[in-house]
N, C-alpha and C positions, 0 to 999 in steps of 0.2 A: 780929322787929330792936327790940330796942328804945329806944322812946321817943327824941328829941333834934333834934341838927342835923348837919348830917351835909352834911362837900363833895365835888362829884358831878365829877371829870375826862372829860372827853370828847375823843376824835378821831375824822375820817371824811375822806374827804376833799377835803373842802372849805378843814377847818379844826379847831384847838386848844381849846377851851376850858373853864374853870372855870364850875362853877356852885353852887348850894347851894339844898336844900331840908330841909322843918322834916318830923319823921315826931310823929305823935301818935298813938294808937290803931287804929291799922292803917291809919293815910289818911296819903297826904302834901299838899306844896303848895310851890316852887320858886320860882326864877326863874333864865335864865340870863345873861349879857350884851351878847343881841341884845333885851332884853328878853322872851325867853319865856315865861310863866306853862306850870310845870306839875302839874298834878297828881292822885290817884287812890286805889291800896289797897296794901298787899304786907303778902301775910300767906304762914303757914306752910304749907307742906306736904307733912305727917310722911311719909307716903309716899316720898318723894322727897329727902328732910332738905332740903329749898330754901326759898324763901321769892320766891312767883309776885308781880309786881309788876304791875301794868295799872292805866292811864289814858292822860291826853292828853299833848301836848305844842298850848299855843295860841301864835302866831306874828303878830306885827304884820302889815300889806301891806309888801312888796315887801322881805322878809326874809329873805336867802341861808342856811340852814339848814349843818348840818353834811352832809351830805348830798348838796350842790350844786347842790338847788334851791333856787329860790327864789320865795318863796309870790305870791298872785297881790296880786292890786288891793282886798279887804277882808284882816281878818282870816282866820288854815288853823288848821283843829286837825287835827292828827294821830295815832294812836295807836301809845302806848308798850309796851310788854310785853318780860319781863325772865324769870330765872332766876337767880336768886342766895345766892350763901351769908352766912352771915350778919360784916357788917360790924365784927368783934370786934377789933380796928378798922379792918381793910381790908380790900375784897375788889376781884376785878375780875371782868364779867359780860359781857356783851354781846347788848345792847337795841334791839329788831327793832323800830326807826322808819321805820313806814311803810313796809314790805316789805326796807327797807334798815337793814342789817347795822352797828352802831356800836359800837365798844369803847370801857367805860367803868369808871371807876375808883372806888368809894363808900368812901367813911370818914365814922368817924363823932369827929366837930367836942367835942363836947360836949351835957347837959341841955340844957332849954330853960329859960331866967332864971324864974322867978318863980316 
């Protein structure tokens, strides 16, 4: 995946939403509408001709997640993993979010300014 700004659209049993992340040198960081913070890595796996995403999502206390789970009284961090084709300009995949599948669309928006 190329460095740049990406829009993510995701849907679970509780709600659908939009988020954004920035990708640079194989690392990503982003945010969703509930204030959730995402970060991790995305690397190409040549044997599978796919990109592997490994990261975490950290939510503020008492925040409903897209899977319907509501976080506890402190910040909660969950693993997120996926395999996806190159979003050039867009792709869809299923992300494993704390053991639950979440349908995600990833779209390249443009380069990082500057």
